[in-house]
Structure formats: structure tokens, C-alpha cells
N, C-alpha and C positions, 0 to 999 in steps of 0.2 A: 504493500500499499504506499502510496505517495501523498505528500502534505505540502500545503503553502502556509506561512506565517505572515501576518499582517501586523503593522504597526500604526495605529491611528493617533496622531498628535494634535492635540487642540490647546487652547489657552487656559482651559479650565480642567479639562480631563483627558487621559491617555487612555488607550487600550492596546492590549496584546491579544491577538487571536489566531487561532490555528484552525484551518479547513481540510477537509479530505478530499483529494483529487478524486472526481467521479465522472469519468468521460470527459466530455466537453465542460463540465460544471464542477461547481466547489459544493460540499456540504459543510456548514460551519460545526465545528466540533467542540471547541472549548474557548473560554476567554478569561482575560484578568483585566480590571479597569483599576485606575487609581487616579487621585488628583494631580493634576500637573503642578501646582505651586510653583509658578515660574521663579518666583523670588528666590528659590533654593539655588538656581543656577541649572544651566543646561548639563553638566556633568552629573548630578544627582539625578536628573530626569532620565537621562540616558541609562545609567546604572540601574534604575528601577524598571527601564524597558528590556534590558538584556537580562536582569534576574527574573522578572515575569516570564520571558521568553523560556529561561532553563525551567521554571517551575513548570510551565504547559508541557514541555517535552517530556519532563520526568513523570509527572503524574498522568500522563497519556500513553506512557512507555514508547515513545517515539525517538529514534536516534537521529541527530542531526544530519545524518546521511540520507534519511529518508524524506527530508525537506528540499522539493524541488527549488523553490526561491521563496525570498523575503520582499513584500511590499512595504513601503510607508507612504501614508497618505497626510499631508501637512499643509498648512497654508503657507502661501508663498510670500517674498520672492524666494525662488529656489534655481539652483543649477542642477536641473534634472539629470542632464548629460553625465555629470561627475558625480551626483550624489550628495550634493552639499545644501543645506539648508541655510538660507542667507537671511537671517535677522527679521522673520516676519513681525508685524506690528505686534501680535498677540503674545510673542514669546521674546521679550526684550533683549535677553543677552546672548541669543542664539545667532551669533555672528559667525559665519563661514564654519559651521559644525559639519564635519565630512561623515554625516551619520551612516551612509551606504557601506563606506569601506570599513567603519568601526565595526558594524553588524557582521559583514563578510568576514572579516579577520576573527571575529569571536567564535562564528559558528562554521565557518568553511563553505556555506552557500552563496549564491549571488543575491544581491539586494538592489531594489531601484526605488528611487524617490521620485514622487509625483505630488504636483499641488492638488489641493483638495477638492477643488471644481473639477478638474480632470479625472481625478481618481473616482468622485461620485458619478460622473458621466460614464465610466467605465462598468461601474457598479449597476447602474440602472440599466445600461445596455445589456450587460451580460446575465443579470440575475432578476432585474426589475421590469419597469412599464416600457423599456425600450428593446426588449428581446425580439429578436427578428428583423430589426431595422438594419438599413445600410448606412443611412444618414440621420442623425439623431442630435438635437441639442439639448443638453442638460442645464437648466438654469437654477442657481442657488437659492435666490430669493430669501436670504435669511438675515443674519447680522448684515450682510453686503449683497451684491448683485455681481455674481459672475457667471461665466459659462463654460463648460467643458463640451468640446465638439468632436462627435463620431462622424467622420465623413470618408464615404468610400470604404466603410467597415473598418477604418482605422482612427485611433486617437489622433486629432490633428492640434499640434502645440504651437506652430509658427516657427519663424526664424530664430528666434530668441526666446522661445518658451512662453510667450505672453498672449498667444491667440486666445481669444475668449473673454477679454476683458471688457465686456459690454456694458458694465457698470460706470464706465466713463463717457459713454456717448451722451450727447446733449440732447434732451428732449424738449426743452423749454427754454427760453432766454431768462427766465426765472423760476425759483423754485428752491426746495429744500437742496441743502448741500451733501452731495455723496460723492465719494471717490475724488474730493478736493474740488468739486465743480457744481455751482448752483445749477439747478434744473436738469440734473443728469438723471439716467435711468436709474442708478443707485440712489440718487436722492429721492425720488418717487416711491420706488420699489424695492424696499428693505425695511427691516424692523425700525431702524432709526429714523428713516425718512417717512414712515407712517406716523410715528410720533411727533416728528417735526411739524407736519402736516396739521396734526391734531392740535397742537398747541397754538398754532396760528390761527386756526379757525375757532377754536375755543375763545382766543383773546377779543374776538368780533362778535362771538354769537350771541344772542338775546334770549333764546329759548331755554327750556330746562333739558337737561342731560343726566345719563347715568354713568358716563365716562368719569371714573375717579381723578380728580385733578391733581391728587398727588401721586398718582400711580398711572401715568400717560403712555403705555405701551400698545404695540401691535396686539398683544394678546388681550389687554384690558379693553380695548377699542372693538376687537372682535367680539367679544362676550356682550358688550353694550349693543352692538349692531345685531346679534342674534336674539337680543331681547326686544328689538324693534325700535331702538333709539336712532332718531332721524339724523342726527349730526354724525353720530359713528358710522350709518350706513352712507351718507355722503363722503364722509374721509375715504371709504373703502371704494367708492364709485370712482371718487378721482384717481384713487392709486390703479384702478383696474383701467381706466382710460389711458393711463400712462403705459401700464403693463401690455395693453393692446397695441399701443403704438410701438413699444420697442420691440414686441414679438413680430409686428408687421416688418419692421426693417429687417430682422434676421430671416423672416421669410422670404422677402425680396431678394435678398443677396445670396442666401445659402440654399434657398429651395429644398428644406428638409423633409422627410416622411413624418417625423414626429419632433415635438417639443415637450420634454419632461420637466416639470416645475416642482422644486422642493419645499420643504419648510414652510412658510407662511401659506403659499398656494396650496401645498398638500393638506392643511389644516383648514383652510379659509376659502377653498375655491368655490364654495357655493355662494359667496359674498363678492366674487370677482368675476367669475366665468362668464355670465350673460353680457355684462358691460364689455369685458375684454373681447369677447367674439364680435360684439356689435361694431367695434373698432377695427377688429382684423378684417371684417367683411367690408368695410369702406376703404381701409388704406391699403391693403396688401394685395399684389396681383391675384386676381381671381381664380386662374388655373393654378397657381401655387398654394394659396392658402386651402383650396378644396383638397389638395393633395396632402395637406400637412394636418394632423392631428395634435392638438394641444392637451396634454393630460396630467395629472398629478403624479409626482413620484409614488412608488409602490412601497420602498423599503424602510420608510419611517426612521425609528431610532436605531435600526441596525445599519443604516446606509454606511458609517462610518467603518463598521467592521467588514462590510461587502467591498467598499472602496479600497480599503487595504488589501484585501485577498484578491480583488480584481487587477490590482496593479502587479502583483506577485504573478498572478497567471498569465495576464497579457504579456508582460515582458519576458517571461520565461519561454513563451511560445513564438516570440518574435523571430 
């Protein structure tokens, strides 16, 4: 039996997961999760990653020689080619950490590092809502807005690994700031962007609202919208309009079969999909939009596990 090892590295949580190779797929077998606590420094976190991997191998009675490859999913910027993590914003002291080499030297099997948007695209393509597609876009739509691109049946990363930074696209001359740019796709379609829109609209709203003004988040606004709150629903409609515009641009440029959207859309697509689709039908090329299905992601809280395993699987087969 052969296995893959995955490392999912986030600003608050890390996970190490082992998956069993099963034909052309992977079955998740076991997992260890722990708090990142980035203030401890990257060396302490890497030590925990390696220790957790040893624990997984030992308790599942798996030899390192049975591991085909390891994959790392982590927020960028990264040097994926050389397996180096280059100080992501949510990991302050991870400056040029050669993680792939460290894991390979420790265990003896190859390791590939991939940014989390690309890794999640691989996960949904191989194991989730994008299965069977040849051309698929995954949109993160969580803390930020980024994309992973599967084009021609392969992950497309661009000339310097920055393909898919769709959050930087300006959708309006003014609006919430995201990715350092006012009116950007990320400004309108992210957790922080939805909260920023809400705070601005709350400041001029004269009606009553159930949005808790001491806890203005995408989640609290969605709860209010689900309860029929008019302002909360207006905020989500505004977000949906911009989501439809951003998606229309991607449909026109890349002509995908499917766009899979995670996180906020996965949880709240009932608040977003109708308005989004109205905008797509108006803005995108008709033939292209009719060929493209926009769907919520399927993997939910397990996407990070499958993202890391998907990186290992993809690059071991390349």
C-alpha cells in the first residue's frame, strides 16, 4: 500500500494528514491538528509539523518508504519551484523558509509546496465539485479573494507563480479596500469587504436592523439576512452584484466549464446566487456563460486536508 502525506499551514491552525493511495484517488486515513501560534517562530512550528508526521506514521504502522510524496498547502508568497515559503502575511517570521527541502531531508521522500488557492483548486478538482472538469476556476472568497486555475487539465500558475490573483482586479472606481486597492474584487467579495460595506451602510441607515453593531462580520450579517433583515440582505445583494461582475470577467477571459466558489459562498450561496446569476447573464458572453456552471465548493472544513494531499498526488504524478 502507498500513501501521501499532507501539511496544511495556516495563520491560526496547522494540520498534518495522511492519505491512502486508491487508484486515481486518495482516501484520508488519519490527521493531527495543532495551533500555529506564529509568535513561537517558524522553527517551532516546523518542528511540530515534522513531529506530527512521525507520530502519524508510527501509529498507522507506515514506513517512510511507503510514502509516495508530501504536499504543503500554505498562503503565499511562495517560491513553489524551489519549495520555499517567503513570509506570508499571516506567518510573520517565515522569511525564505526552505520547507520542502527540510521535509525531504527528514523523511527521504519528495515534497512540493503550493499556495493555498492553487492547492484548494486541486482539491476541489480531484475530490470535490470540480471532478471531471478539464477547465475549472476555484475562488477562495474567504478572508481574501484569490483563484486557483485548472486549465487544460493542469494547474496553471503563470510565469512567476502569481496567476489567479483575481482579488486585485478593480471592479469599481470606489469601494471597500482589498488587496491594497479600493473597489477591488477582494474589496467587495471577502469577509473583510462585506464587513466594510456593512459598516459604511450602517452609518447612513435610518431603519432598524438586527446586525450587531459590535460584531459586524460576514457571518453576523448572513445570520441577520437569513432572519429577513432588509439592510443585511441589501449588503449581500451588493456583494453578489460584484461577485457576478468578477465572475463574468473570468468567464469571458478563460471560458471555463465550472467555477467553484468556497468559504462564504459555500455557506451563503442562497443569499448570493440569484443576483450573481442575473449579473452574469447580463455581463458575460452568452455562449460562454451557458457553458459554465457556477457552484459552491463541496469539501467544506476538509478542504485544507485534501488540498495538501492533492498537491502531493498531483506533483508526484507529473
